[in-house]
C-alpha positions, -999 to 999 in steps of 0.1 A, spaced: -505 100 465 -517 88 491 -533 62 506 -523 74 538 -506 45 549 -482 48 519 -465 78 533 -463 85 496 -478 109 475 -485 140 487 -450 131 503 -451 145 467 -465 170 482 -433 174 492 -430 192 465 -427 224 471 -447 249 465 -480 270 475 -473 303 472 -466 318 436 -497 322 419 -513 358 416 -545 345 402 -568 324 425 -601 302 417 -631 321 437 -640 305 471 -603 306 486 -579 332 494 -543 326 494 -544 329 531 -569 300 533 -549 281 510 -520 285 531 -539 275 563 -551 243 545 -513 232 536 -499 239 573 -533 223 589 -525 192 566 -488 194 576 -496 195 615 -518 161 609 -486 145 594 -463 157 622 -487 137 648 -511 163 654 -551 159 646 -558 196 639 -534 223 628 -497 229 641 -500 248 674 -480 278 660 -497 277 627 -526 302 619 -559 291 622 -575 273 592 -611 287 579 -638 278 604 -653 244 603 -687 237 600 -706 232 633 -715 196 640 -749 189 625 -766 176 656 -766 195 691 -751 180 725 -719 178 746 -688 185 728 -652 182 738 -619 195 724 -584 196 733 -556 226 722 -542 203 697 -575 195 683 -590 219 661 -625 201 653 -648 197 685 -661 160 692 -700 157 690 -712 135 717 -748 138 709 -772 106 710 -785 119 677 -767 104 647 -754 134 623 -768 127 589 -732 130 573 -726 95 593 -747 76 567 -745 101 538 -721 124 539 -730 140 506 -764 150 522 -743 176 541 -711 179 520 -729 179 484 -705 169 454 -708 203 436 -686 220 466 -669 191 481 -649 157 480 -659 140 514 -656 110 532 -661 92 564 -641 69 585 -643 54 620 -626 35 644 -626 30 683 -605 61 686 -604 93 671 -570 93 657 -576 63 639 -610 75 626 -597 106 613 -567 89 595 -592 63 582 -613 91 568 -583 109 550 -577 73 536 -610 71 523 -611 106 510 -577 99 488 -594 66 475 -618 90 454 -589 101 434 -574 64 428 -540 55 416 -538 88 394 -521 109 421 -495 81 430 -459 96 426 -426 71 429 -413 70 464 -380 76 453 -388 111 440 -406 121 470 -377 111 493 -354 132 470 -376 161 476 -378 158 513 -340 157 515 -340 187 492 -363 210 514 -348 195 543 -313 203 535 -324 240 519 -316 230 485 -347 244 471 -343 278 484 -318 291 457 -340 281 428 -374 299 442 -381 336 432 -391 349 467 -393 343 503 -429 338 503 -425 309 476 -396 294 495 -415 295 528 -447 276 512 -423 248 497 -407 241 534 -444 244 549 -459 216 522 -426 196 523 -440 167 547 -472 166 534 -486 132 529 -521 137 528 -544 158 505 -538 194 506 -569 215 515 -585 185 533 -598 188 565 -617 168 595 -648 189 595 -667 170 623 -661 144 649 -690 124 661 -686 100 690 -711 72 696 -708 68 731 -729 39 733 -711 17 712 -681 38 714 -672 42 680 -657 77 666 -667 90 633 -649 116 611 -659 135 582 -628 142 559 -636 167 536 -618 186 508 -634 220 496 -630 220 459 -625 257 456 -597 257 480 -582 226 466 -579 241 433 -563 276 449 -537 252 467 -531 227 437 -529 256 414 -506 275 433 -481 243 438 -480 236 401 -474 272 391 -443 276 418 -429 242 405 -431 255 370 -412 287 380 -387 265 396 -382 243 367 -377 272 348 -347 284 371 -333 252 370 -329 247 332 -320 280 323 -282 279 320 -252 284 296 -240 255 276 -208 253 298 -229 250 327 -255 224 314 -230 199 300 -216 192 335 -226 170 367 -242 205 379 -263 208 347 -269 169 350 -284 172 387 -306 203 377 -323 185 348 -331 153 371 -345 178 397 -366 195 372 -380 159 361 -388 150 395 -406 184 399 -424 178 366 -435 142 381 -451 158 409 -466 184 388 -485 158 369 -502 145 402 -512 179 411 -530 183 377 -546 151 378 -561 163 413 -573 194 398 -590 173 368 -606 149 391 -623 181 409 -633 198 378 -611 226 381 -589 242 352 -551 227 352 -525 253 343 -508 251 309 -474 235 302 -474 206 323 -450 181 309 -438 147 322 -404 141 341 -390 119 311 -386 147 289 -361 162 312 -347 129 323 -338 126 285 -319 156 281 -301 146 314 -291 115 295 -279 134 265 -257 154 291 -240 127 302 -230 120 266 -213 153 265 -195 150 295 -158 133 292 -143 118 322 -106 110 323 -95 79 340 -57 75 358 -49 46 373 -13 40 394 0 7 395 -25 -12 371 -19 -44 355 -23 -49 322 -51 -23 319 -75 -44 337 -85 -19 367 -88 9 344 -109 -10 316 -133 -20 345 -139 16 351 -141 26 315 -169 1 309 -188 12 337 -187 49 329 -194 41 293 -224 19 305 -240 52 318 -231 74 291 -202 93 297 -177 96 270 -137 89 277 -116 118 283 -82 125 283 -59 137 318 -71 176 309 -108 167 312 -127 185 337 -138 154 354 -111 128 363 -114 94 380 -83 94 400 -76 57 408 -49 47 433 -36 7 439 -12 -5 463 -4 -45 465 13 -58 498 23 -93 511 3 -108 539 19 -133 561 -3 -162 575 16 -180 599 14 -218 593 1 -214 559 19 -225 530 3 -206 505 13 -173 497 -11 -140 500 -15 -105 487 -37 -75 499 -53 -49 470 -62 -18 480 -78 5 459 -90 40 461 -109 58 434 -121 97 436 -144 109 411 -130 147 410 -140 178 397 -109 195 386 -125 229 382 -130 233 420 -104 207 431 -135 186 448 -140 149 453 -177 144 440 -177 103 447 -149 86 465 -146 48 461 -128 25 484 -121 -13 492 -96 -39 500 -94 -78 491 -71 -103 497 -62 -134 476 -41 -165 480 -22 -188 457 9 -210 459 33 -182 443 32 -147 452 29 -138 416 -4 -157 412 -14 -144 445 -12 -110 429 -29 -118 398 -55 -132 418 -61 -100 439 -63 -77 404 -90 -101 392 -110 -100 422 -106 -62 421 -115 -59 385 -148 -83 389 -159 -60 421 -155 -28 403 -176 -46 372 -205 -55 397 -209 -25 415 -193 5 406 -219 18 377 -248 10 403 -229 32 432 -223 61 404 -259 56 394 -272 62 430 -248 89 434 -259 107 403 -297 102 410 -291 119 442 -271 147 431 -291 180 442 -283 211 424 -265 241 440 -272 276 434 
């Protein structure tokens, strides 16, 4: 998840979800867990502390040594400017013991970078086990941003939690507890701290909420399932499951119990692939030549897994081709332009799912051969790119409630 500079993982925290767990580990209330998530979200939005409109997180530990302190309205943790070095600078565990905390220190010539380095060092404790694929995290960001996840949550509180955590790219429940400014050498030190009990609350809630959403996504009738919509629901469930695995890894590393029922996203992706095999797609082509264009599209669909369907299929790839002469003065060759439009359509709602258009020009000494070359060029283009275009569309297809 996070190597802070990744922007990745708990981008993963994308995911969704902080709210739907009725039972909570001791030591952290749901309100504290919510505050921790909001604090992390604020850091990612460019603030050092919590968002200015978010409720205050649980009070931070006071600086280890006395002395002058300074603060700003956007920064929650005061800066200790004492000439006495706090004990946590050289040994963070002397103040934040392992039994209760995961902690790390970052330093830099300015406060913001010191805090970022502190978070980065903190995430290093978790290693590679909390990384999630960037494509998955991006999909979730878009889903939450567009309101897609709202329809699959059971209550408003859960939906609000999903929105709060959607942009999180650092560890939930992690805070900058102390900052010391070594004024003599002009170096800032920041203690990034995750309280294990609070983190257990946060990550357990997120897993539980995601599992609830996954259940809602894959609960449908056979007719609903064997459709593009059913495919998108299983794809989305797969991404949620993958992110839950990373959350579970966090819980394992802080010695907290992991909710039962975690599965890898591949289990849902496999079912999504099975769904494509149950979906027939009809192809109609106007003004084809020897079935070349229809054959190119049919192969692309077959390679993905779709069955060939007749004209009465729910999904139709409607292809229109026009060929026209092109007059190029002072050129003895004959030229032909082919224009192709192919709309993948859901006839049940009379909606175009994926439009595909292009035109190209070819020439030869005769009109007939120029047209023949234009068809050959179109056939080649379809063979080279349509499969990938359709796969990209399907991977980004988000379920609608």
